[in-house]
C-alpha positions in Angstrom: 22.4 6.4 -51.6 19.9 8.5 -53.6 17.3 10.6 -52.6 14.0 10.1 -52.6 12.4 11.6 -55.3 8.4 12.8 -54.3 6.4 14.1 -57.2 4.4 16.8 -56.6 4.3 20.1 -55.2 1.6 20.4 -52.9 0.8 19.5 -49.3 1.2 15.6 -49.4 4.5 16.1 -50.7 5.5 19.0 -49.1 4.6 16.9 -46.2 6.5 13.4 -47.4 9.9 14.9 -48.1 9.6 17.4 -44.4 8.9 14.3 -42.8 11.3 12.2 -44.5 13.8 15.0 -43.8 13.0 14.8 -39.7 14.4 11.4 -40.4 17.2 12.3 -41.7 16.5 11.0 -45.7 17.0 13.5 -48.8 14.1 14.1 -51.2 13.9 15.8 -54.5 10.2 17.5 -55.0 9.7 18.4 -58.7 6.6 20.6 -59.4 5.3 20.6 -62.2 4.2 25.0 -61.2 6.4 27.3 -60.6 6.8 27.3 -57.5 4.0 30.6 -55.8 0.6 29.6 -55.2 -2.6 31.6 -56.8 -4.0 33.2 -53.4 -7.2 31.3 -53.4 -9.4 32.0 -50.0 -12.8 29.9 -50.8 -10.3 26.3 -51.6 -9.5 25.5 -47.6 -8.5 22.9 -46.3 -9.9 21.5 -42.5 -7.1 19.3 -40.3 -8.4 17.5 -37.7 -6.2 16.4 -34.5 -3.5 14.0 -35.9 -2.6 15.8 -39.0 -3.1 19.2 -37.2 -0.2 17.6 -34.8 2.0 16.8 -37.7 1.9 19.6 -39.7 2.6 21.4 -36.4 5.6 19.2 -35.9 7.2 19.6 -39.5 6.0 23.5 -39.9 6.4 25.5 -36.8 4.0 27.7 -35.9 1.9 27.7 -39.6 -1.4 26.7 -38.6 -1.4 29.6 -35.1 -0.2 31.8 -37.8 -3.1 31.2 -40.2 -5.8 29.0 -39.3 -8.4 28.9 -37.2 -9.8 26.0 -34.7 -13.1 26.0 -34.0 -14.7 27.0 -31.1 -17.8 24.4 -31.5 -20.2 22.9 -34.3 -24.0 24.2 -34.3 -26.5 22.0 -37.0 -29.9 23.3 -37.4 -32.4 22.2 -39.3 -35.1 24.3 -40.7 -36.2 26.6 -38.3 -34.4 24.6 -35.1 -31.3 24.0 -33.7 -30.6 20.3 -33.5 -27.3 20.3 -31.8 -24.4 22.1 -30.5 -21.4 21.1 -29.2 -18.2 22.6 -27.9 -15.0 22.2 -29.3 -11.5 21.6 -26.5 -13.7 20.9 -24.2 -15.3 17.5 -23.0 -19.1 16.6 -23.8 -20.2 13.6 -21.9 -16.9 12.7 -20.5 -15.5 12.4 -24.0 -12.9 15.2 -25.7 -14.2 16.7 -28.7 -10.7 18.2 -30.4 -11.0 21.1 -32.0 -10.3 21.1 -36.3 -8.5 23.5 -37.6 -9.3 25.5 -40.6 -6.8 27.2 -43.4 -6.9 28.2 -46.8 -5.1 25.8 -48.4 -2.4 28.2 -50.5 -1.8 29.2 -47.4 -0.9 25.6 -45.9 0.8 24.7 -49.1 2.9 28.4 -48.5 4.0 27.7 -45.5 5.2 23.9 -46.1 6.6 25.7 -48.9 8.6 27.9 -46.5 9.7 24.9 -44.0 10.9 22.9 -46.9 13.2 26.3 -48.4 14.9 25.9 -45.1 15.3 22.1 -45.0 19.1 20.6 -45.9 18.0 17.7 -47.2 15.0 18.2 -49.9 16.0 20.5 -52.9 12.9 22.1 -54.6 12.8 22.4 -57.9 9.9 24.2 -59.8 8.8 23.5 -63.8 9.4 19.6 -63.7 6.9 17.6 -65.4 7.8 14.6 -65.9 7.1 12.6 -68.8 9.2 9.4 -68.7 9.4 6.8 -65.5 11.7 3.7 -65.7 12.9 1.4 -62.4 15.7 -1.3 -62.0 16.1 -3.1 -58.5 18.7 -0.6 -57.1 16.5 2.8 -58.4 13.8 4.5 -60.1 15.3 7.1 -63.1 12.5 9.6 -64.8 13.0 12.3 -66.7 11.2 16.0 -66.7 10.3 17.5 -70.4 11.7 20.9 -70.9 12.5 24.0 -69.6 14.9 22.0 -67.9 14.9 18.3 -69.4 16.8 16.8 -66.9 17.0 12.7 -66.0 16.8 12.6 -62.3 18.0 9.4 -60.4 15.7 8.2 -56.7 16.1 5.2 -54.2 12.3 5.4 -54.7 9.5 7.8 -56.1 6.6 8.7 -54.7 3.8 10.1 -56.9 1.6 13.3 -54.8 1.0 14.9 -58.1 -2.7 15.0 -58.3 -6.0 13.6 -59.2 -5.3 13.4 -62.8 -1.7 12.1 -61.4 1.3 11.6 -64.2 3.5 9.2 -62.0 -0.2 6.7 -61.4 -0.2 7.3 -65.6 3.3 6.2 -66.4 2.6 3.1 -63.9 -0.4 1.9 -65.8 -2.6 2.0 -62.6 -6.6 1.8 -62.9 -8.4 4.8 -60.9 -12.0 3.9 -60.7 -14.6 5.2 -58.1 -17.7 7.3 -58.5 -17.9 10.3 -60.3 -20.0 13.3 -59.1 -20.3 12.6 -55.6 -21.7 16.0 -54.6 -22.1 19.6 -56.5 -21.2 21.9 -53.9 -21.0 26.2 -54.5 -18.4 28.2 -52.2 -18.6 31.5 -51.5 -15.6 33.4 -49.0 -16.7 36.3 -47.7 -16.2 38.9 -44.7 -18.9 38.8 -42.9 -19.8 39.4 -38.8 -21.8 36.1 -37.9 -24.0 35.1 -35.3 -21.8 32.7 -33.9 -18.1 33.6 -34.3 -15.5 31.2 -33.9 -18.5 27.7 -35.0 -19.4 26.2 -37.4 -22.7 26.0 -38.8 -24.7 23.3 -40.6 -28.3 24.5 -41.7 -30.3 21.3 -43.2 -33.1 22.2 -45.0 -32.9 26.1 -44.0 -36.0 27.6 -44.6 -35.3 31.2 -47.1 -36.3 30.4 -51.0 -32.6 29.6 -52.1 -31.2 27.6 -48.5 -31.5 24.3 -50.7 -30.9 21.1 -49.3 -27.6 21.6 -47.2 -25.9 24.8 -46.7 -22.5 25.3 -44.5 -20.4 27.9 -42.8 -16.9 27.6 -41.2 -14.9 30.3 -39.8 -11.8 30.8 -40.8 -9.6 34.1 -39.5 -10.2 37.7 -39.8 -13.7 37.1 -39.7 -13.3 35.5 -43.1 -16.1 32.4 -43.3 -16.0 30.2 -46.1 -20.1 29.1 -47.6 -21.0 26.0 -49.2 -24.4 24.9 -50.8 -25.3 21.7 -51.3 -26.5 21.6 -55.5 -28.2 18.8 -57.1 -26.4 16.4 -58.3 -27.1 17.6 -61.6 -28.2 21.0 -63.6 -28.6 24.3 -62.1 -26.3 26.1 -63.2 -24.7 28.7 -60.7 -24.1 32.2 -62.4 -22.5 34.9 -60.8 -26.5 36.7 -60.0 -27.9 33.4 -58.1 -25.0 33.2 -56.0 -24.9 36.6 -54.8 -28.6 35.9 -54.7 -27.8 32.6 -52.4 -25.5 34.7 -50.8 -27.8 37.0 -49.1 -30.3 35.1 -48.3 -28.7 33.2 -46.1 -27.1 35.8 -44.1 -30.5 37.3 -43.7 -31.9 34.3 -42.8 -29.3 33.6 -39.7 -28.8 38.1 -38.7 -32.8 38.8 -39.6 -31.0 40.6 -42.7 -28.4 41.6 -44.9 -25.5 42.3 -42.9 -22.6 44.3 -45.1 -19.7 41.3 -46.5 -16.7 41.8 -48.2 -16.9 39.2 -50.8 -14.1 37.4 -51.5 -13.8 34.1 -53.7 -16.4 31.8 -54.9 -16.7 29.2 -56.6 -18.1 25.2 -57.7 -16.8 22.3 -57.4 -17.8 18.3 -58.3 -17.3 15.7 -55.8 -15.3 12.8 -57.1 -14.9 9.8 -55.1 -12.3 7.3 -56.5 -9.3 4.5 -55.0 -6.4 3.8 -57.2 -6.2 0.1 -57.1 -2.6 -0.6 -56.4 -1.1 2.1 -54.3 2.9 0.3 -54.9 4.7 -0.8 -57.7 8.2 -2.1 -56.8 10.0 1.2 -55.8 7.7 3.8 -57.0 4.2 4.8 -54.9 1.6 6.7 -54.9 -0.1 9.2 -51.9 -2.7 11.8 -51.3 -4.9 12.6 -54.8 -3.4 10.8 -56.9 -4.6 7.2 -55.2 -7.4 8.6 -53.7 -10.2 11.2 -54.0 -12.9 11.3 -51.3 -14.9 14.7 -49.7 -18.4 13.5 -49.5 -20.4 14.3 -46.4 -17.3 16.8 -44.6 -15.2 14.2 -44.8 -11.3 15.6 -46.6 -9.4 14.1 -49.0 -6.5 15.9 -47.1 -6.5 14.3 -44.2 -6.1 11.1 -45.3 -3.1 12.4 -48.1 -1.5 14.0 -45.1 -2.2 10.4 -43.4 -0.2 8.8 -46.3 2.9 10.9 -46.0 3.1 9.7 -42.6 2.4 6.6 -42.8 4.5 6.1 -45.8 7.6 8.0 -44.7 8.8 6.2 -41.9 8.7 3.1 -43.5 10.8 4.7 -46.9 13.1 6.1 -43.6 13.3 2.3 -42.7 14.8 0.9 -46.5 16.4 4.0 -46.5 18.9 3.9 -43.6 18.4 0.1 -43.2 17.9 -1.9 -46.3 14.1 -3.2 -44.9 12.0 -5.7 -46.6 9.1 -6.5 -49.2 6.7 -6.7 -45.9 7.1 -3.2 -44.9 6.7 -1.4 -47.6 4.0 -3.3 -49.0 1.9 -2.4 -45.6 1.8 1.0 -47.1 -0.6 -0.1 -49.0 -2.3 -2.5 -47.2 -2.4 -0.1 -44.2 -3.5 3.2 -46.4 -5.5 1.8 -48.8 -7.5 -0.4 -46.5 -8.2 2.9 -44.2 -9.5 5.2 -46.8 -11.3 1.7 -48.6 -13.5 1.8 -45.1 -14.4 5.8 -45.6 -15.1 5.8 -48.9 -17.8 3.0 -47.9 -19.5 4.4 -44.7 -19.6 7.6 -47.1 -21.3 5.8 -50.2 -23.7 3.1 -47.4 -24.4 7.1 -45.9 -25.2 9.0 -49.0 -28.1 7.2 -49.6 -29.7 7.6 -46.2 -28.7 11.1 -46.0 -29.4 12.7 -49.6 -32.4 9.7 -51.1 -35.2 11.2 -47.9 -36.8 7.6 -48.2 -37.6 5.7 -45.0 -35.2 7.4 -43.4 -36.8 6.5 -40.1 -36.0 3.0 -40.2 -32.7 2.9 -41.2 -31.4 6.1 -39.0 -32.7 5.6 -35.3 -34.0 9.6 -33.6 -35.0 10.7 -37.2 -33.2 14.0 -37.8 -30.4 13.5 -34.6 -29.5 10.5 -36.6 -28.9 11.9 -39.8 -26.9 15.0 -37.7 -24.4 12.4 -35.8 -23.8 11.1 -39.0 -23.4 14.0 -40.8 -21.2 15.9 -37.9 -18.7 12.6 -38.2 -17.1 13.7 -41.0 -16.8 17.2 -40.1 -15.5 16.8 -36.8 -13.3 14.0 -37.4 -15.3 11.5 -35.7 -16.9 7.8 -36.1 -16.7 5.5 -39.4 -16.5 8.9 -41.3 -14.1 11.5 -39.9 -11.8 9.5 -37.4 -8.3 8.7 -37.3 -7.6 5.0 -39.1 -7.3 1.8 -37.0 -4.9 -0.4 -38.3 -5.8 -3.5 -36.4 -5.4 -6.1 -39.2 -1.7 -4.3 -40.3 0.6 -7.0 -42.0 3.5 -5.9 -38.7 1.4 -6.4 -36.1 2.8 -9.0 -33.8 1.5 -12.1 -32.7 -0.8 -11.6 -29.5 1.0 -13.6 -26.8 -0.2 -14.1 -22.9 2.2 -11.0 -22.2 0.1 -8.6 -23.8 -2.4 -5.8 -21.5 -5.3 -4.4 -23.0 -5.0 -0.1 -22.1 -7.3 2.6 -23.7 -6.6 2.4 -27.2 -7.2 -0.8 -29.3 -4.1 -1.9 -30.8 -3.0 -0.5 -34.4 -5.0 2.5 -33.3 -3.2 6.2 -32.7 -2.2 6.6 -28.7 -3.5 9.1 -26.1 -1.4 12.5 -26.5 -0.5 12.1 -22.8 2.4 14.4 -21.6 5.8 12.2 -21.2 9.4 12.2 -19.8 12.6 12.2 -21.8 16.0 10.3 -19.9 17.1 13.7 -20.8 14.1 15.7 -18.4 12.6 17.3 -21.2 8.4 16.7 -20.5 6.4 17.4 -23.8 3.2 16.3 -25.2 3.5 12.5 -26.7 3.1 14.3 -30.1 6.3 15.9 -30.2 8.5 12.7 -30.1 6.5 11.1 -33.2 7.9 11.3 -36.5 11.5 10.7 -36.1 12.3 6.7 -37.2 11.9 5.5 -33.4 10.0 3.2 -32.1 8.7 4.8 -28.7 8.7 2.9 -25.6 6.3 4.5 -23.0 6.2 2.9 -19.5 3.7 4.2 -17.3 5.2 5.0 -13.6 3.2 7.1 -11.4 5.2 9.1 -8.9 7.6 10.0 -11.3 6.9 13.2 -11.7 7.5 14.3 -8.1 11.0 12.7 -7.7 14.0 13.8 -9.3 15.1 12.3 -12.7 18.6 11.0 -11.1 16.7 9.2 -8.9 13.8 7.1 -11.0 16.1 6.5 -14.2 18.3 3.7 -11.6 15.2 2.5 -10.0 12.6 -0.1 -9.7 12.2 -1.7 -13.5 14.0 1.0 -14.8 17.4 -0.4 -15.5 16.0 -3.4 -17.3 14.0 -1.9 -19.4 16.3 0.6 -20.6 18.7 -2.3 -21.5 15.6 -3.9 -23.5 15.1 -0.6 -25.5 19.0 -0.1 -26.3 18.9 -4.1 -28.1 15.2 -3.8 -29.7 16.1 -4.6 -33.3 14.7 -1.0 -34.3 15.9 2.4 -33.1 14.0 3.4 -29.8 13.5 6.2 -27.6 12.8 5.4 -24.2 9.9 7.4 -22.1 7.8 7.8 -19.1 4.4 9.0 -18.7 2.6 9.2 -15.0 -0.3 7.8 -16.6 -2.4 6.3 -19.8 -6.3 5.8 -20.6 -6.6 2.4 -19.5 -2.9 1.4 -18.6 -2.4 0.8 -15.2 1.4 0.7 -12.9 4.5 -0.6 -14.8 2.3 -0.8 -17.7 4.9 -1.0 -20.8 3.6 0.3 -24.0 5.3 0.5 -27.5 4.5 2.7 -30.1 5.4 2.7 -34.0 6.8 6.2 -35.1 4.2 8.1 -37.2 2.0 7.2 -33.2 -0.4 3.9 -33.6 -0.1 1.5 -30.6 2.0 -1.6 -31.4 1.6 -4.1 -28.1 1.2 -3.8 -24.8 2.8 -5.2 -21.8 2.3 -5.9 -18.1 5.3 -4.9 -16.6 8.8 -5.1 -18.9 9.1 -8.7 -20.9 12.4 -7.7 -23.0 11.6 -10.7 -25.3 8.6 -10.2 -26.1 9.1 -6.2 -26.9 12.0 -7.3 -29.4 9.8 -9.9 -31.0 6.8 -6.9 -31.4 9.5 -4.2 -32.3 11.1 -7.0 -35.3 7.6 -7.3 -36.6 7.1 -3.9 -37.3 10.3 -3.3 -38.8 8.8 -6.2 -41.5 11.2 -8.9 -39.7 14.2 -8.4 -42.2 16.6 -9.8 -39.8 18.7 -7.2 -38.5 20.2 -7.2 -34.7 20.6 -4.7 -32.8 20.2 -0.8 -33.0 21.2 -0.3 -36.8 24.0 0.9 -38.5 26.0 3.5 -37.3 26.0 7.0 -39.0 24.2 9.6 -36.1 21.4 9.1 -34.4 18.8 6.9 -36.7 22.4 5.1 -39.0 21.8 8.3 -41.6 24.9 8.9 -41.6 26.1 12.4 -43.9 23.3 13.0 -46.0 23.0 15.8 -48.2 20.2 16.7 -50.9 21.4 17.4 -54.4 24.2 14.5 -53.3 26.0 12.1 -55.9 23.2 10.4 -58.0 20.3 13.7 -57.5 20.8 14.5 -61.6 21.8 12.2 -63.6 22.8 14.6 -66.9 21.7 17.3 -68.4 19.8 16.3 -71.3 21.6 13.4 -71.8 20.4 10.1 -71.5 22.8 7.6 -69.9 23.6 4.7 -72.7 22.3 2.2 -70.1 18.9 3.3 -70.2 18.5 4.2 -73.7 15.5 2.9 -75.6 13.3 3.7 -78.6 10.9 5.6 -76.1 11.4 8.8 -77.0 9.4 9.9 -79.3 6.5 12.8 -78.1 8.8 14.1 -74.9 9.7 17.5 -75.3 
């Protein structure tokens, strides 16, 4: 089968290609640019626990080398401290994971290096598409000069940003709101009183503070400062921005400390949502499908979740000819999740930015406002928490065999430590993203037993036989415990880490039915076709079907739509 065509070599497109390669699917990445990233220290990204885990799984130690995990979160209002929260620890019995903050060019560079080392991905620079055609067997696109070429793929994913050419060629509308928020930004190297802690300061008491300023730490004593600007007007000149910087640093430090200004900018946030995310064999992901970012929410987080969600579904389709329900579920799950995020932001904006009747709308006044804003920045609540696909079309029907655990059905599972049949004990997240279902037996005490004994004891042989017979490839894991789960509970987890079902004991028939629902109920039986661990066979990027011709169009695809092609 032809490779998957990924249009766009930003973080989302590169992540998608790496996720596909990890599951044995070749891809060709068409990069409109020259293949190099311009360093912009003021353009940064914040990754939450789940998306940081995805990047670590695909690109190794990138985040440890280029990113900084926040040590805490500090909220201030005028001259008062409203809230201070340590991160990576527990507050009120609930662990608050530390987001990872890094320059976007470093993230893209690290992902690009991982792609370069991957045999199943072909990265092609200076490849801007201008034609896209589909047929029942695949997708054909044309890239214009300097490398005029026709490309053939089994599927295509547009990860080409807010001005997506793929979206325009598919004639998909992109409605939404313009200029939801405006920010002035500066990246500078300076010592602040809260090393490693992100700071949100509302209504700062100095003249140029405006309504809100945030400081987010980066490695090497670099900070990104953001000032919320009025929706319209207030042209930010270089002199005005320098005044803001000096006043803000003096307000926090008592006097303006020495600093090294690295980069500045002004950016405008929009909220938009594509009406469709799938058109036959073509899909949209990342900024091509949605724009968000007000109130601390992170559009890139959602784009990486798009890539993880779509990758395992395209893997099933590429290896095993999955049904339409599985591919349709990408839009059903991801568009609904992003729409809910946008709706929460749009509902919160009048409360947080309008000011009228605030105490009747948000209990606790300033503290209630801080909680809403912290949700977006820290990845909590409706503004920031990882999505739960409760109403997914892939969710199996509830039966009497189901038993509740601490994770709701459809939500991301907790990252507990698990043991595989080969004896290796690792965090659960490390076993995700391999195109397989994960079946987890909760068996307290197995950690003190030799693996040779518990593999053949109790319910393990029967459960191993049930996993082997699943209609979709599965991996059997054992955990000492799981939040809210009793001994001998069995959890079924999707390849992207969302909980499908939990059973009280070994239930082969119910387990098989739930696995069948996950893959869209295509009617196949057995663990999938031969050809390797995932039924992939020997796939290589750049093989048959990747390039149809060099500037010569196949007769079978000829049409009169050639005017305007460079």
